[in-house]
Each structure stands twice: as C-alpha cells, then as structure tokens.
C-alpha positions in Angstrom: 0.0 0.0 0.0 2.8 2.4 0.9 4.5 1.6 -2.5 1.2 2.3 -4.3 0.7 5.6 -2.6 4.3 6.6 -3.4 3.8 5.7 -7.0 0.6 7.7 -7.2 2.2 10.7 -5.6 5.2 10.5 -8.0 2.8 10.1 -11.0 0.8 13.2 -9.9 3.9 15.3 -9.3 2.9 17.5 -12.2 -0.8 17.5 -11.7 -0.9 20.7 -9.7 1.0 23.5 -11.5 2.3 26.5 -9.5 1.1 30.0 -10.3 4.5 30.7 -11.8 4.3 27.7 -14.1 0.9 28.7 -15.3 2.0 32.3 -15.8 5.0 31.1 -17.9 2.6 29.1 -20.1 0.3 32.1 -20.5 3.2 34.4 -21.5 4.1 31.9 -24.3 0.5 31.9 -25.4 0.5 35.7 -25.5 3.5 35.8 -27.8 1.9 33.3 -30.1 -1.4 35.2 -30.1 0.5 38.4 -31.1 2.5 36.6 -33.7 -0.4 34.8 -35.4 -3.0 37.6 -35.0 -4.7 38.6 -38.3 -6.6 41.3 -36.4 -3.4 43.3 -36.1 -2.8 43.4 -39.8 -4.7 46.7 -40.6 -3.6 48.3 -37.4 0.1 47.5 -37.9 -0.1 48.5 -41.5 -1.6 51.8 -40.6 1.1 52.6 -38.0 3.9 51.5 -40.4 2.5 53.7 -43.1 2.3 56.7 -40.7 5.9 56.3 -39.4 7.6 55.2 -42.6 6.2 57.7 -45.1 8.6 60.4 -46.2 11.7 58.6 -45.0 14.5 57.6 -47.2 13.9 53.9 -46.4 10.2 53.8 -46.8 8.9 50.6 -48.3 7.6 50.9 -51.8 4.0 49.9 -50.8 3.9 52.7 -48.3 3.6 55.4 -50.9 0.3 54.1 -52.2 -1.0 53.4 -48.7 -0.2 56.9 -47.6 -2.4 58.4 -50.3 -5.3 56.3 -49.2 -4.8 57.0 -45.5 -5.0 60.7 -46.3 -8.4 60.2 -47.8 -9.7 59.0 -44.4 -8.8 62.4 -42.9 -11.2 64.1 -45.2 -14.2 62.1 -44.0 -16.7 64.0 -41.8 -16.4 63.4 -38.0 -20.2 63.9 -37.5 -23.2 61.7 -38.3 -23.0 60.9 -42.0 -25.6 61.4 -44.6 -26.6 58.5 -46.9 -24.2 59.7 -49.6 -21.4 60.3 -47.2 -21.8 56.9 -45.7 -21.5 55.4 -49.2 -18.3 57.4 -49.9 -16.9 56.5 -46.5 -17.5 52.8 -47.1 -15.8 53.0 -50.5 -12.8 54.7 -49.0 -12.4 52.1 -46.3 -12.9 49.3 -48.8 -10.0 50.6 -50.9 -7.8 51.0 -47.8 -8.6 47.5 -46.6 -7.6 45.9 -49.9 -4.3 47.9 -49.9 -3.5 47.0 -46.3 -4.1 43.3 -46.7 -2.1 43.1 -49.9 0.7 44.8 -48.0 1.0 42.0 -45.4 4.3 40.9 -47.0 5.6 44.4 -46.2 4.8 43.8 -42.5 6.9 40.6 -42.6 9.9 42.6 -44.0 9.6 45.9 -42.1 8.8 46.9 -38.6 7.3 50.2 -37.4 10.0 50.6 -34.8 12.6 50.9 -37.6 11.2 54.3 -38.5 10.8 57.6 -36.7 8.5 57.8 -33.7 4.8 58.5 -34.5 4.9 61.5 -32.2 7.9 62.9 -34.2 6.0 62.5 -37.5 3.0 64.2 -36.1 5.1 67.2 -34.9 6.8 67.4 -38.3 3.4 67.4 -40.0 2.6 70.7 -38.1 5.9 72.1 -39.5 7.3 72.6 -36.1 10.5 71.3 -34.6 9.7 67.9 -33.0 10.0 67.9 -29.2 9.8 64.7 -27.1 6.4 64.2 -25.5 8.3 63.3 -22.3 12.0 63.3 -21.3 13.7 60.2 -22.8 10.7 59.5 -25.1 11.5 56.3 -27.2 9.8 53.4 -29.0 8.9 51.6 -25.8 7.5 54.7 -24.2 5.4 55.4 -27.2 4.0 51.9 -27.2 3.2 52.3 -23.5 1.2 55.5 -24.0 -0.5 54.2 -27.1 -1.6 51.1 -25.2 -2.9 53.2 -22.3 -4.8 55.5 -24.6 -6.4 52.6 -26.5 -7.5 51.1 -23.2 -9.1 54.5 -22.3 -10.9 54.7 -25.6 -12.2 51.2 -25.4 -13.3 51.4 -21.8 -15.1 54.7 -22.3 -17.1 53.0 -25.1 -17.9 49.9 -23.1 -15.5 47.7 -25.1 -17.7 48.0 -28.3 -15.3 50.0 -30.5 -11.9 48.4 -30.9 -10.7 44.7 -31.1 -8.9 45.6 -27.9 -7.2 42.5 -26.7 -4.9 42.0 -29.6 -4.1 45.7 -30.0 -3.3 46.3 -26.3 -1.3 43.1 -26.1 0.7 44.2 -29.1 1.4 47.7 -27.7 2.2 46.6 -24.1 4.4 43.7 -25.2 6.6 46.3 -26.9 6.5 48.7 -24.0 9.7 47.3 -22.6 11.1 49.7 -20.1 14.7 50.9 -20.4 17.0 51.5 -17.5 17.1 55.2 -18.3 13.3 55.5 -18.0 12.0 57.2 -14.9 11.1 54.5 -12.3 7.5 55.7 -12.4 7.1 54.9 -16.1 8.7 51.5 -15.6 6.1 50.9 -12.9 3.2 52.1 -15.1 4.4 49.7 -17.8 3.9 46.9 -15.3 0.3 48.1 -14.7 -0.3 48.3 -18.4 0.9 44.8 -19.1 -1.1 43.5 -16.1 -4.3 45.2 -17.3 -3.9 43.9 -20.9 -3.2 40.4 -19.7 -6.3 40.5 -17.5 -8.4 41.7 -20.5 -6.9 38.8 -22.5 -7.9 36.3 -19.8 -4.3 35.5 -19.0 -4.9 35.9 -15.3 -1.8 34.2 -13.8 0.5 36.4 -15.9 -1.6 39.4 -14.9 -1.2 38.4 -11.2 2.6 38.5 -11.6 2.6 41.9 -13.3 0.1 43.5 -10.9 1.9 42.1 -7.8 5.2 43.5 -9.1 3.5 46.8 -9.8 2.2 47.1 -6.2 5.7 46.2 -4.9 7.4 48.7 -7.1 5.0 51.5 -6.3 5.6 51.0 -2.6 9.4 51.3 -3.3 9.2 54.4 -5.6 11.5 57.1 -4.4 10.1 60.6 -3.9 12.0 62.1 -6.9 10.1 59.8 -9.3 6.8 60.4 -7.7 7.3 64.1 -8.2 7.4 63.5 -12.0 3.7 62.7 -12.2 2.9 65.6 -9.9 4.8 68.0 -12.2 3.0 66.6 -15.3 -0.4 66.9 -13.7 -2.0 70.3 -13.8 -3.1 69.8 -10.2 0.4 69.3 -8.9 -0.2 66.3 -6.7 2.3 65.7 -3.9 4.5 62.6 -3.9 2.5 61.1 -1.0 -0.8 61.6 -2.8 0.6 60.2 -6.0 1.8 57.0 -4.3 -1.6 56.4 -2.6 -3.4 56.9 -5.9 -1.1 54.5 -7.7 -1.5 51.9 -4.9 -5.3 52.2 -5.0 -5.3 51.6 -8.8 -3.0 48.5 -8.3 -5.0 47.0 -5.5 -8.3 47.4 -7.4 -6.9 46.0 -10.6 -5.4 43.0 -8.8 -8.7 42.4 -7.0 -10.6 42.3 -10.2 -8.1 39.8 -11.6 -8.2 37.7 -8.5 -12.0 37.5 -8.8 -11.5 35.8 -12.2 -9.2 33.3 -10.5 -12.1 32.7 -8.1 -10.0 34.0 -5.2 -12.6 36.2 -3.7 -11.1 36.5 -0.2 -7.7 37.8 -1.4 -9.7 40.0 -3.8 -11.7 41.5 -0.9 -8.4 42.1 1.0 -7.1 44.0 -2.0 -10.3 46.1 -2.4 -10.1 47.0 1.3 -6.4 48.1 0.9 -7.4 50.2 -2.1 -10.2 51.8 -0.2 -7.9 52.8 2.6 -5.6 54.5 0.1 -8.6 56.4 -1.4 -9.7 57.4 2.1 -6.3 59.0 2.7 -6.9 61.0 -0.5 -10.3 62.1 0.7 -12.0 60.4 -2.3 -15.6 59.2 -2.1 -17.3 58.2 -5.4 -18.7 55.3 -7.4 -15.6 53.2 -6.9 -15.6 53.5 -3.1 -19.3 52.8 -2.8 -18.9 49.7 -4.9 -15.7 48.7 -3.1 -17.3 48.9 0.4 -20.4 47.0 -0.9 -18.1 44.2 -2.1 -16.1 44.1 1.1 -19.2 44.0 3.3 -20.7 41.4 1.0 -17.7 39.1 1.4 -17.7 39.7 5.2 -21.4 38.8 5.2 -22.4 42.3 6.4 -25.3 42.3 3.9 -27.1 45.3 5.4 -24.0 47.5 5.1 -23.4 46.2 1.6 -26.9 47.2 0.6 -26.5 50.7 2.0 -23.4 51.2 -0.3 -25.2 49.8 -3.3 -28.0 52.3 -2.6 -25.5 55.1 -2.7 -24.1 53.9 -5.9 -27.6 53.6 -7.5 -28.1 57.3 -6.7 -25.1 58.4 -8.8 -26.1 60.9 -11.5 -23.5 59.4 -13.8 -25.3 56.0 -14.2 -28.1 55.2 -16.7 -31.5 54.1 -15.6 -31.2 50.4 -16.3 -28.0 50.3 -14.2 -29.7 52.1 -11.4 -32.5 49.6 -11.4 -30.0 46.7 -11.4 -28.2 48.1 -8.4 -31.4 48.7 -6.5 -32.5 45.1 -7.2 -29.2 43.9 -6.0 -29.4 45.9 -2.8 -32.8 44.4 -2.1 -31.5 40.9 -2.7 -28.6 41.6 -0.3 -31.1 42.6 2.4 -32.5 39.1 1.9 -29.0 37.7 2.3 -28.4 37.1 -1.4 -25.4 34.9 -1.9 -24.3 35.5 -5.5 -24.8 38.8 -7.3 -23.6 39.5 -10.9 -23.0 43.1 -9.9 -19.9 42.0 -8.0 -18.2 40.2 -10.9 -15.2 41.9 -12.5 -16.3 42.7 -16.0 -19.7 44.0 -15.2 -18.4 46.1 -12.3 -15.6 47.5 -14.4 -18.0 48.7 -17.1 -20.3 50.4 -14.6 -17.5 52.0 -12.5 -15.2 53.2 -15.2 -17.9 54.7 -17.3 -19.3 56.5 -14.2 -15.8 57.8 -13.2 -15.0 58.9 -16.7 -18.3 60.8 -16.9 -17.7 62.3 -13.4 -14.3 63.5 -14.6 -15.8 65.2 -17.6 -14.9 62.6 -20.3 -11.7 61.2 -21.5 -10.5 64.4 -23.2 -11.0 66.3 -19.9 -8.9 63.6 -18.1 -6.1 64.2 -20.6 -6.4 67.9 -20.1 -6.0 67.5 -16.4 -2.9 65.3 -16.8 -1.2 67.0 -19.7 -2.7 70.5 -20.1 -5.1 71.6 -22.8 -2.7 72.0 -25.8 -0.8 68.8 -25.2 -4.0 66.8 -24.5 -5.4 67.9 -27.8 -2.3 66.9 -29.6 -2.3 63.5 -28.0 -6.0 62.7 -28.3 -6.7 63.9 -31.9 -4.5 61.4 -33.8 -5.5 58.5 -31.5 -9.2 59.2 -32.0 -8.6 59.4 -35.8 -6.7 56.1 -35.8 -9.7 54.7 -33.8 -12.1 55.8 -36.6 -9.9 54.2 -39.3 -9.7 50.9 -37.5 -13.4 50.9 -36.9 -14.1 51.8 -40.5 -11.9 49.0 -41.7 -13.8 46.6 -39.5 -17.1 47.5 -41.2 -15.8 46.4 -44.7 -17.3 43.2 -46.0 -14.8 40.4 -46.7 -16.6 39.4 -49.9 -16.2 43.0 -51.2 -12.5 42.8 -50.6 -12.3 39.6 -52.6 -14.4 40.9 -55.5 -12.7 44.3 -55.8 -9.3 42.6 -55.7 -10.2 40.6 -58.8 -11.3 37.4 -57.1 -7.7 36.3 -56.6 -7.3 34.9 -53.0 -3.6 34.7 -52.5 -2.1 33.9 -49.1 -1.8 37.5 -48.0 -5.3 38.4 -49.0 -6.7 35.3 -47.4 -5.0 36.2 -44.2 -6.4 39.7 -44.6 -10.0 38.5 -45.0 -9.6 36.4 -41.9 -8.6 39.5 -40.1 -11.7 41.3 -41.3 -13.9 38.5 -40.1 -12.1 38.5 -36.7 -12.5 42.3 -36.4 -16.2 42.2 -37.3 -16.9 39.3 -34.9 -15.2 41.2 -32.0 -17.1 44.4 -32.9 -20.4 42.7 -33.2 -20.5 43.4 -37.0 -21.3 39.8 -38.1 -25.0 39.4 -38.8 -27.1 36.2 -38.7 -26.3 34.0 -41.7 -22.7 35.2 -41.8 -23.3 38.6 -43.6 -21.0 41.4 -42.8 -21.8 44.9 -41.5 -23.6 47.1 -44.0 -22.1 50.3 -45.5 -24.2 52.2 -43.1 -22.2 50.8 -40.2 -19.1 52.8 -41.3 -17.2 55.4 -39.2 -19.2 57.6 -36.9 
C-alpha cells in the first residue's frame, strides 16, 4: 500500500502546477497570439505607413498606402448622410484591400525601424519635434498608445476596438529601459497586467500587478514628483503614491475574482479603499468597493447601503440604477451570488461613471497634460480609432471581389482578419453577412 501511494504521488507530481508555471505558459500563449493575429494586420499596416512615409527607407508599398490614408482624414467626423456613408464605405474598402495586400511588407519591415509616431505628427505641423516626455523612445510610445487605447475602449464599453490583440501588441513592446523614470517603468507593469487580464491571462496578470504594487511602494520621492509635475493639479508625492497603490489594488482584486480567489480580492479592495480614504475620495468606486467588502464579510445590510449610494449616482443610466437597486434588495434578503460584484460587469459600470464624473476622456487628458498637449495626443489616436473601426465594417466578400477574385495567401489572411474584427465588434449578422455600408465610421 505504501508503495502504491508513493507511485501515485510520483505520477501526480505534475498534476498541480504552480502559479509561476501557469504564468509562464500564459506568456508563451501571449507571444503566439500576437505573432499569429490577423486582427493586427490593418492596425500595424496603418502605423507602419504613418511612421515610414517620407523617410529615405520607406517601403515601396507605403507610398500608395499613404495616399489612401490621407483620404480618411477628409471624412466628416459627425453623423454621416446616406451619400457620405456610401463614400466612406468605398474609402475604407480601398484602404482594406491595400493594407491586406501589404501583409508581406509587414513581414519585412517593422514600425520601430522608423521615426516615432509623435515625431512624425510634430513634423506634419511644420514645427521642430519635441519629445512628449524626457527620454521618449519606442517603448514609451507603445506604452502611451496602449494606455490611450484602453481608455478609448473602456469609455465606449468595449464596443469599439478589437482591444485584446491591440493592447497586447502595444504593451508587449512597452519594454522599459534603464534610463526611464522609475514611475514609467512601474506604469508599464500596470499596463501589461491590465492587458493580460483583459486577454484572460490571469496568472501572468497576477505576476505583473503584484510586481506593480511592490514597485509603487518602493518608488523614491523624486520619481513620484514627475507625475505631480506633469499633472495640472500638482499632486504631492504622498498623494501620487496612494493613488497608484489604489489603482493597483483594485486591478489585482478584479483579476483575482476571475481566478475565483474572492477573499484575497476582498483584502485588496479594502487596501485600495484605505488609500482612497487618505486622498479624501468618495465616489462610485468607493461605494462599490465597500459594498463588495461588506458582502464578502457577510455584512449584507452595510453592503446594501453602499449599493443604494451607488444607485443614486447621477452618472449612471436608468437600467444600471434599477439593477443596483434590485441587487441591494437581494442583499437585504442575504443574497449569496450577485452579478454586480463580478469583475467585467463592475468594471464597465464603474469606469464609465468615473470617466463621466471627470468630464470625459478628453478632460482627463487635459487634467494630466494641459489643454494643448492633451489635444495633440487625443486627436491622432481618435482618428486612428475611426480608421480601424471603418476597416472593421468592410465586407470580406467585397475585398475579394474588388481585388479581382484572386485569393492569394496575403489576401486570405487579410480577409480572416476582417472577419475577426467584425466578430469582435459585433459586426457579423445572422447568416454570416458582414456589416452594412451604413455601419461605417461615426
């Protein structure tokens, strides 16, 4: 019997993987997802075109692509008429065909071999390019692009961009360099943790977010002053640290919920709430946080009180208020499992409310960067958002027909990318039909 038990234990030595082993497996999957993603084809082609055009080493295909990209800037940014919708659909169809035919160019050229996107945008204004931040480089640009994409997607409830592949791509390239300020190296950890969580790589996210919290606690005062100087409100180092810690604790809590580790998640939420208390902050996040903590501690009456506060927020729509009120009543009856406490649903409710409370994403950027720099940062990202969304509305069959019906490997991969984009954006209709021309850019 002892020998049998020993044999069973030996055989099952690999049955229970450690968190570190699972995280390593997830990181390998992330690299494969980025490498094989067809969703990234139009996005990468757009960025390569913007960065390579006008340089001595620009690929031949970029010249034609650039002319088509410029056509998208002429499209109205308001609600389109029927004729404008038709013209927009035709423009994005031509651009989609060109981008997918250029997939071979992406195999041979990389965007980081060309000038920074920020530099090109500055040159387009016929001004001497100045770095967005001290030491601004490729990795830092990928970091900020990833953060802005997350903000765009979150503000629109995840309905606008195929976010997972795009943010994984950007944050995977946001490799911090030794000369970066420690604060930005730490923020890069948070970005990777957030993108891994959105991609459902929760063990890899746990590693990144735990490292983020540890690094924030160790940040020296000189690095914390950097964010305070960039902010128009001039936050002190102590307040900056508490704000960063609160963000880290809440992010890690939501990730731990997906790992079904609700008790450690509640501990993190409580730590985050204490940081927010030190900042004198009371808003939708704190009301939800206390409701969740009391819920986990089986203090159902207190949890219901905080859900009532959240339901009275003027920044929530009526269906959400009703859902919160119903949940509060269920808590008073000792409800045991409420969807309102799950990560994805809670994140959508809270982030949209907090963004609205702050005056919208553009206002948040103004607070952080100042009016002029916020406008410079937001405008090109919003335009790229419209282009990617417009490409996603193109019918795959139209690409095939307009390309002459020849389905070579590059075009085949491109059409797969269109289908993937439409599926992620909800553009595939029953029966397999694609989005109509009327579903073009806003």
